[in-house]
C-alpha positions as CSV (number, residue, x, y, z in Angstrom):
1,M,2.5,-23.4,2.4
2,N,-1.3,-22.8,2.4
3,T,-2.3,-19.5,1.0
4,K,-5.8,-17.7,1.1
5,L,-6.7,-14.6,-0.8
6,V,-9.1,-12.6,1.1
7,P,-10.0,-8.9,1.7
8,W,-7.2,-6.9,3.6
9,A,-9.2,-6.2,6.5
10,R,-10.2,-9.9,7.2
11,A,-6.6,-11.1,6.6
12,E,-5.4,-8.6,9.2
13,V,-8.1,-9.8,11.8
14,W,-7.1,-13.4,11.2
15,V,-3.4,-12.7,11.8
16,L,-4.2,-10.5,14.9
17,N,-6.4,-13.4,16.3
18,A,-3.8,-16.0,15.3
19,K,-6.1,-17.8,13.0
20,T,-3.5,-17.7,10.3
21,D,0.3,-17.5,10.7
22,A,1.2,-14.4,8.5
23,L,-0.1,-11.4,6.5
24,L,1.9,-10.5,3.3
25,G,2.7,-6.9,2.6
26,A,2.0,-5.3,6.0
27,Y,3.4,-2.0,7.5
28,Y,5.5,-2.4,10.6
29,K,3.2,-1.6,13.5
30,K,4.0,-1.5,17.3
31,D,1.4,-4.2,18.2
32,K,2.2,-6.9,20.6
33,R,-0.2,-9.2,18.7
34,L,2.2,-9.0,15.7
35,L,5.8,-10.3,15.1
36,Y,8.1,-9.1,12.4
37,P,11.1,-10.8,10.8
38,R,14.4,-8.6,10.4
39,W,13.9,-8.6,6.6
40,H,11.2,-6.8,4.8
41,I,9.8,-8.3,1.5
42,S,9.3,-5.2,-0.5
43,I,9.0,-1.5,-0.8
44,E,5.6,-0.3,-1.9
45,D,5.1,1.9,-4.8
46,P,4.4,5.8,-4.1
47,L,1.0,6.5,-2.7
48,V,-0.7,9.1,-4.9
49,V,-4.0,11.2,-4.9
50,I,-5.8,12.2,-8.0
51,F,-8.2,15.2,-8.1
52,N,-10.0,17.5,-10.3
53,K,-7.8,20.7,-10.6
54,T,-10.8,23.0,-10.3
55,V,-12.1,21.3,-7.0
56,I,-8.7,21.2,-5.3
57,N,-6.6,24.2,-6.5
58,N,-4.6,25.0,-3.5
59,W,-2.4,21.8,-3.4
60,N,0.9,23.5,-3.8
61,D,0.3,25.5,-0.7
62,T,-1.4,23.2,1.7
63,H,-0.6,19.5,0.3
64,I,-2.6,16.8,2.0
65,K,-4.5,19.3,4.1
66,S,-6.1,20.4,0.8
67,L,-8.3,17.3,1.2
68,K,-10.0,18.8,4.4
69,D,-13.9,18.6,4.0
70,K,-13.7,16.9,0.6
71,K,-15.2,13.5,-0.7
72,V,-12.1,11.3,-0.7
73,G,-12.2,7.6,-1.8
74,W,-10.0,4.6,-1.6
75,I,-10.1,0.8,-1.7
76,R,-12.1,-0.6,1.3
77,G,-9.8,-1.8,4.0
78,Y,-6.8,0.5,3.3
79,G,-7.8,2.6,6.5
80,F,-6.2,5.8,5.4
81,E,-8.4,7.7,7.8
82,K,-6.5,6.1,10.6
83,T,-3.1,7.0,9.2
84,L,-2.5,9.4,6.3
85,L,-5.6,11.4,7.0
86,K,-5.7,10.9,10.8
87,N,-6.1,14.6,11.8
88,I,-8.0,15.7,8.7
89,H,-11.8,15.8,8.5
90,I,-13.0,14.2,5.1
91,D,-16.0,12.7,3.8
92,K,-14.7,9.0,3.4
93,K,-15.9,7.0,0.5
94,E,-14.6,3.4,0.4
95,V,-15.0,1.4,-2.7
96,S,-14.4,-2.3,-3.5
97,R,-12.5,-1.7,-6.8
98,M,-10.4,1.1,-8.0
99,Q,-12.3,1.5,-11.3
100,S,-15.3,2.4,-9.2
101,G,-13.5,5.0,-7.4
102,L,-12.1,6.5,-10.6
103,L,-15.4,6.5,-12.3
104,M,-16.9,8.2,-9.2
105,L,-14.1,10.8,-9.5
106,K,-14.8,11.2,-13.2
107,V,-18.6,12.1,-12.8
108,G,-17.8,14.3,-9.7
109,R,-19.1,12.0,-6.9
110,L,-15.7,12.0,-5.4
111,D,-13.3,15.1,-5.1
112,A,-10.2,12.9,-4.9
113,F,-9.1,9.2,-4.9
114,I,-6.1,7.7,-3.3
115,D,-4.2,4.7,-4.5
116,Y,-0.7,3.4,-5.6
117,A,0.9,5.2,-8.6
118,Y,1.3,2.0,-10.7
119,N,-2.5,1.4,-10.6
120,I,-3.9,4.8,-11.2
121,E,-2.6,6.1,-14.5
122,P,-3.1,3.0,-16.7
123,L,-6.6,2.4,-15.4
124,G,-7.5,6.2,-15.6
125,Q,-6.5,6.2,-19.3
126,K,-8.5,3.1,-19.9
127,I,-11.6,4.5,-18.6
128,G,-11.2,7.9,-20.3
129,L,-10.1,10.0,-17.3
130,Q,-8.4,13.2,-18.8
131,M,-5.3,12.6,-16.6
132,K,-3.5,15.8,-17.7
133,E,-6.2,18.2,-18.9
134,I,-8.8,18.0,-16.0
135,F,-7.1,15.9,-13.3
136,T,-3.7,16.0,-11.7
137,T,-1.9,13.4,-9.6
138,K,0.3,14.2,-6.6
139,I,2.6,11.9,-4.6
140,I,1.6,11.8,-0.9
141,N,3.9,9.0,0.3
142,K,7.1,7.9,-1.3
143,G,6.6,4.3,-0.2
144,S,7.1,2.2,2.9
145,K,8.8,-1.0,3.6
146,L,6.4,-4.0,3.6
147,F,6.9,-7.0,5.7
148,L,5.4,-10.4,6.5
149,A,3.5,-9.7,9.7
150,F,3.3,-12.8,11.8
151,S,0.7,-13.6,14.6
152,N,2.4,-13.7,18.1
153,S,2.8,-17.4,18.5
154,K,5.6,-20.1,19.1
155,R,5.0,-21.4,15.7
156,S,5.4,-17.9,14.1
157,K,8.7,-17.4,16.0
158,K,10.0,-20.6,14.4
159,L,8.8,-19.4,11.0
160,I,10.3,-15.9,11.3
161,K,13.7,-17.6,12.3
162,I,13.4,-19.7,9.1
163,F,12.4,-16.7,6.9
164,D,15.4,-14.5,8.2
165,E,17.9,-17.2,7.7
166,R,16.8,-17.9,4.2
167,M,16.6,-14.2,3.4
168,D,20.1,-13.8,4.5
169,K,21.2,-16.4,2.0
170,L,19.1,-15.0,-0.8
171,V,20.6,-11.5,-0.5
172,E,24.1,-12.7,0.1
173,T,23.9,-14.8,-3.1
174,G,22.1,-12.2,-5.2
175,E,19.3,-14.7,-5.7
176,I,16.7,-12.3,-4.4
177,E,17.2,-9.9,-7.3
178,K,16.7,-12.9,-9.8
179,I,13.5,-13.7,-8.1
180,Y,12.2,-10.2,-8.4
181,L,13.2,-9.8,-12.0
182,K,11.6,-13.2,-12.8
183,W,8.3,-11.8,-11.7
184,G,8.6,-8.4,-13.6
185,H,9.8,-6.1,-10.8
186,H,12.5,-3.5,-11.8
187,K,16.0,-4.3,-10.2
188,S,16.4,-0.8,-9.1
189,K,13.5,-1.2,-6.8
190,F,14.5,-4.6,-5.4
191,G,18.2,-4.7,-5.7
192,K,20.5,-5.8,-2.8
193,N,21.2,-2.3,-1.8
194,R,17.4,-1.8,-0.9
195,Y,17.6,-4.8,1.4
196,D,19.1,-3.5,4.4
197,K,18.0,-4.2,7.9
198,N,17.0,-0.7,8.8
């Protein structure tokens, strides 16, 4: 297997244009240029927004609509303006690193920052963001299934068949759980019961 680590937006374009076979960690999309196996590979961590309590103080009433007309940041390529915030007018600020976004939030250049829960809290504490006193974190998406998204090609159809057959065996034997535990993932997140085909 040949792997390449590139920015998300570029990786997605490569697969859509069949320059590479597969993209790791993609959402399921109804796009004829992409093919998906039956099995997903993971369930993402919750997506959260962190903001200054004095800048956004109506979250409990309006939830994500509280971000309307605010300066909202996230990692370049995530594309939340097309999904999560599709019908909400915001001043989008994309950054290349989460630390940059959290520092912008800290000094008031952002009103809110969106990323995954496991990332935000440890890094926020590291840079001295007053997580509980000044800022608050809210879950905005509990986490979707993530797939290997394949380019629409004959080769990909063969690869998908192999992937699904091998996943059937890994789940049936319980080996899938051992693999995830080996790499530091909690078994409650990746246990056999999470690997259904729906």
